[in-house]
C-alpha positions as MATLAB code, in Angstrom:
seq = 'XXXXXXXXXXXXXXXXXXXXXXXXXXXXXXXXXXXXXXXXXXXXXXXXXXXXXXXXXXXXXXXXXXXXXXXXXXXXXXXXXXXXXXXXXXXXXXXXXXXXXXXXXXXXXXXXXXXXXXXXXXXXXXXXXXXXXXXXXXXXXXXXXXXXXXXXXXXXXXXXXXXXXXXXXXXXXXXXXXXXXXXXXXXXXXXXXXXXXXXXXXXXXXXXXXXXXXXXXXXXXXXXXXXXXXXXXXXXXXXXXXXXXXXXXXXXXXXXXXXXXXXXXXXXXXXXXXXXXXXXXX';
ca = [
     -11.929  -13.711   16.419;
      -9.442  -12.297   13.913;
      -6.235  -10.536   14.962;
      -5.089   -7.669   12.743;
      -1.632   -6.085   12.547;
      -1.946   -2.652   10.911;
       0.841   -0.195   10.147;
       0.199    3.529    9.892;
      -2.885    3.123   12.061;
      -3.108    6.605   13.577;
      -5.116    8.072   10.683;
      -6.504    7.517    7.204;
      -7.161    4.000    5.956;
      -5.187    2.420    8.785;
      -7.265    4.070   11.490;
     -10.587    3.317    9.794;
      -9.682   -0.339    9.184;
      -8.683   -0.644   12.846;
     -11.935    0.975   14.008;
     -14.159   -1.252   11.904;
     -12.255   -4.403   12.861;
     -12.598   -3.532   16.553;
     -16.274   -2.677   16.137;
     -16.998   -6.144   14.819;
     -15.215   -7.766   17.757;
     -11.750   -8.445   16.348;
      -8.421   -7.741   18.030;
      -6.109   -5.128   16.534;
      -2.422   -4.406   16.819;
      -2.358   -0.789   15.676;
       1.121    0.504   15.003;
       2.163    4.099   14.428;
       5.065    6.414   15.095;
       2.997    7.858   17.951;
       0.821    5.158   19.566;
      -0.810    7.778   21.798;
      -2.549    9.135   18.702;
      -4.022    5.678   18.125;
      -5.221    5.379   21.719;
      -6.818    8.818   21.577;
      -8.560    8.029   18.290;
      -9.755    4.593   19.424;
     -10.844    4.820   23.077;
     -12.841    2.197   24.920;
     -11.751   -1.028   23.235;
      -9.864   -2.402   26.218;
      -7.550   -5.363   25.790;
      -8.586   -5.958   22.182;
      -6.534   -2.949   21.092;
      -2.762   -2.968   21.353;
      -1.201    0.313   20.209;
       2.510   -0.022   19.512;
       5.171    2.498   18.509;
       6.659    1.514   15.168;
       8.697    3.241   12.513;
       8.384    0.719    9.680;
      11.910    1.482    8.471;
      13.295   -0.012   11.724;
      13.636   -3.765   11.111;
      14.543   -4.558   14.720;
      11.547   -2.631   16.040;
       9.260   -4.410   13.536;
      10.377   -7.751   14.986;
       9.816   -6.474   18.534;
       6.336   -5.233   17.645;
       5.506   -8.612   16.143;
       6.681  -10.361   19.297;
       4.534   -8.035   21.422;
       1.532   -8.813   19.220;
       1.989  -12.556   19.545;
       2.489  -12.322   23.307;
      -0.825  -10.462   23.635;
      -3.001  -12.314   21.125;
      -1.158  -15.527   20.273;
      -1.373  -15.078   16.518;
      -1.627  -12.615   13.621;
      -4.303  -13.337   11.045;
      -4.219  -10.229    8.837;
      -1.275   -7.971    8.101;
      -2.169   -4.590    6.610;
       0.913   -2.868    5.224;
      -0.621    0.594    5.154;
       2.122    2.974    6.334;
       3.333    5.201    3.533;
       4.248    8.676    2.378;
       3.787   10.595   -0.848;
       5.986   12.835   -2.954;
       5.045   15.137   -5.810;
       7.596   16.598   -8.206;
       9.076   15.862  -11.609;
      11.692   13.120  -11.667;
      14.383   15.709  -12.388;
      13.169   17.911   -9.544;
      13.333   15.176   -6.890;
      16.609   14.913   -5.003;
      18.221   11.613   -4.096;
      17.459   12.180   -0.414;
      13.787   12.908   -1.145;
      13.478    9.811   -3.300;
      15.218    7.562   -0.776;
      12.942    8.741    2.025;
       9.860    7.647    0.095;
      11.398    4.310   -0.903;
      12.510    3.687    2.692;
       8.924    3.888    3.946;
       6.840    2.612    1.041;
       9.084   -0.236   -0.114;
      11.745   -1.128    2.438;
       9.368   -0.454    5.325;
       6.792   -2.815    3.845;
       9.493   -5.438    3.389;
      10.750   -4.999    6.956;
       7.320   -5.499    8.486;
       6.541   -8.409    6.172;
       9.792  -10.154    7.118;
       8.837   -9.761   10.771;
       5.239  -11.006   10.490;
       5.435  -13.722    7.829;
       7.240  -16.257   10.058;
       4.223  -16.124   12.375;
       1.821  -16.769    9.517;
       3.956  -19.557    8.073;
       4.019  -21.261   11.470;
       0.229  -20.948   11.692;
      -0.236  -22.216    8.144;
      -2.634  -19.354    7.503;
      -2.868  -15.604    7.122;
      -3.791  -12.686    4.915;
      -1.463   -9.927    3.734;
      -3.023   -6.737    2.391;
      -0.433   -4.480    0.796;
      -1.644   -0.928    0.276;
      -0.571    0.076   -3.194;
      -2.424    2.722   -5.213;
      -3.842    3.349   -8.646;
      -0.372    4.928   -8.843;
       1.026    1.407   -8.634;
      -0.598    0.602  -11.967;
      -0.647    3.975  -13.760;
       1.863    6.812  -13.426;
       1.429   10.524  -14.097;
       3.636   13.566  -14.535;
       4.785   14.816  -11.165;
       4.191   11.498   -9.427;
       6.976    9.409  -10.962;
       9.001    8.715   -7.824;
       5.949    8.036   -5.660;
       4.434    5.792   -8.327;
       7.723    3.945   -8.719;
       7.511    2.938   -5.053;
       4.013    1.603   -5.593;
       5.068   -0.179   -8.801;
       7.697   -1.854   -6.600;
       5.010   -2.849   -4.092;
       3.048   -4.411   -6.953;
       6.032   -6.492   -8.075;
       6.832   -7.611   -4.548;
       3.214   -8.518   -3.887;
       2.810  -10.563   -7.062;
       5.868  -12.616   -6.078;
       4.733  -12.912   -2.440;
       1.364  -14.179   -3.614;
       3.015  -17.028   -5.517;
       5.487  -17.801   -2.747;
       2.997  -17.815    0.114;
      -0.138  -19.368   -1.407;
       1.220  -22.952   -1.017;
       1.812  -22.148    2.666;
      -1.764  -21.036    3.325;
      -1.102  -17.298    3.238;
      -2.974  -15.108    0.727;
      -1.685  -11.759   -0.563;
      -3.838   -8.989   -2.032;
      -2.869   -5.597   -3.427;
      -5.237   -2.778   -2.489;
      -5.201   -0.005   -5.122;
      -7.139    3.081   -4.013;
      -7.754    6.096   -6.181;
      -8.247    9.512   -4.531;
      -9.887    9.156   -1.106;
     -10.781   11.835    1.414;
      -7.994   11.083    3.878;
      -5.069   13.251    4.991;
      -2.828   11.878    2.227;
      -2.591   15.229    0.424;
      -1.724   17.091    3.635;
       1.843   18.215    4.124;
       2.271   15.605    6.859;
       1.873   12.776    4.323;
       2.488   14.272    0.900;
       5.888   15.872    0.526;
       6.733   18.256   -2.283;
      10.094   18.290   -4.033;
      12.071   21.259   -2.819;
      13.410   21.989   -6.289;
      10.978   23.579   -8.734;
      11.969   23.817  -12.423;
       9.925   26.249  -14.487;
       9.951   24.061  -17.614;
       7.775   21.549  -15.747;
       5.081   24.037  -14.755;
       2.493   22.461  -17.049;
       3.230   18.891  -15.931;
       4.587   18.396  -12.421;
       3.495   21.923  -11.557;
      -0.062   21.021  -12.471;
       0.192   17.980  -10.210;
       1.281   20.150   -7.288;
      -1.687   22.441   -7.937;
      -4.031   19.452   -8.165;
      -2.831   18.181   -4.784;
      -3.424   21.579   -3.177;
      -6.827   22.074   -4.798;
      -8.096   18.533   -4.198;
      -7.085   18.068   -0.563;
     -10.101   16.923    1.496;
     -12.451   17.081   -1.510;
     -11.531   13.683   -2.985;
     -14.506   11.616   -4.119;
     -13.549    8.425   -2.281;
     -15.123    7.615    1.098;
     -12.514    6.008    3.418;
     -15.236    4.448    5.577;
     -16.595    2.548    2.576;
     -13.061    1.671    1.471;
     -12.257    0.179    4.875;
     -15.471   -1.864    4.757;
     -14.450   -3.243    1.350;
     -10.999   -4.116    2.685;
     -12.465   -5.949    5.666;
     -14.762   -7.846    3.340;
     -11.958   -8.928    1.002;
      -9.843  -10.046    3.962;
     -12.502  -12.601    4.816;
     -13.261  -14.207    1.467;
     -12.000  -17.736    0.868;
     -10.124  -16.898   -2.336;
      -9.174  -13.205   -2.252;
      -8.180  -11.474   -5.499;
      -4.670  -10.481   -6.432;
      -5.843   -6.858   -6.735;
      -8.624   -4.790   -5.234;
      -8.959   -1.405   -6.973;
     -11.020    1.067   -4.975;
     -13.006    3.930   -6.484;
     -13.966    5.026   -9.978;
     -10.582    6.589  -10.772;
      -8.803    3.335   -9.930;
     -11.157    1.101  -11.895;
     -11.323    3.274  -15.021;
      -7.599    4.013  -14.879;
      -6.723    0.323  -14.815;
      -9.189   -0.457  -17.592;
      -7.779    2.325  -19.784;
      -4.167    1.240  -19.288;
      -4.955   -2.412  -20.004;
      -6.616   -1.400  -23.260;
      -3.710    0.897  -24.186;
      -1.084   -1.764  -23.477;
      -3.033   -4.431  -25.374;
      -3.320   -2.164  -28.418;
       0.374   -1.281  -28.359;
       1.454   -4.904  -27.992;
      -0.728   -5.839  -30.951;
       0.699   -3.001  -33.034;
       4.317   -4.005  -32.454;
       3.817   -7.764  -32.021;
       5.650   -8.860  -35.157;
       8.691   -6.709  -34.423;
       8.801   -7.995  -30.841;
       8.611  -11.647  -31.934;
      11.277  -11.172  -34.616;
      14.051  -10.808  -32.029;
      14.318  -14.499  -31.014;
      16.597  -17.208  -32.369;
      14.892  -19.197  -35.104;
      13.156  -22.250  -33.651;
      13.760  -21.235  -30.043;
      11.248  -22.495  -27.468;
       9.928  -20.006  -24.870;
      11.243  -20.862  -21.395;
       8.419  -19.364  -19.309;
];
């Protein structure tokens, strides 16, 4: 039986992953700011469900939640860093406070929970870490710069974690969803920059309109996404990245092609900047 530790488990991907893991007989530590919402959404699972209050930005509470999980189940096999928040607005429109709030949850919160759980996995000599990034962790768009920058940070952290933890028996995978029909575009998850600058109406303004118009009509099915995540958590050699949905796959493919073409175009200029005869160090 696998024991899961899931952040942001009261709704969206976190809730669906928890439900499917419980349905197949696993144990789940489902954390959320309001654990009562988890218990109401997931009734009838008895002792296999442990709902815990957790604000991921609270390092001390993350350690306490981890200790509670280990006391109940003895181990943690899969960590799902799912808790997050969105922000739409041009980079110039976003205030420092708005930007810091998103970084605190999406980046520093992920780090806080990881620092709490990884000692358990290292002691076990096994574990899986699934860090919820986004297609916005690979491709950025007008109006999403600050949000995407948090997910770009998650990508960099996860690539390093993968290299650091693989020799210790712990595998790390980035999950990169495109648009899915969750509550992400609701005001409770997606915040909008308070400042609105008219010059950005066609760029960040269009992104605000897209968020309003697309809410709850996204093409991605969160039930199918959760099933894919559960599947990847169980494979012997999980991938570094798991893009989910057509937008994610085609977006990554398009950016890879664009970057490859640009590197080829400017290759000679790039290579001309080294000392003559120097040997690459990496």
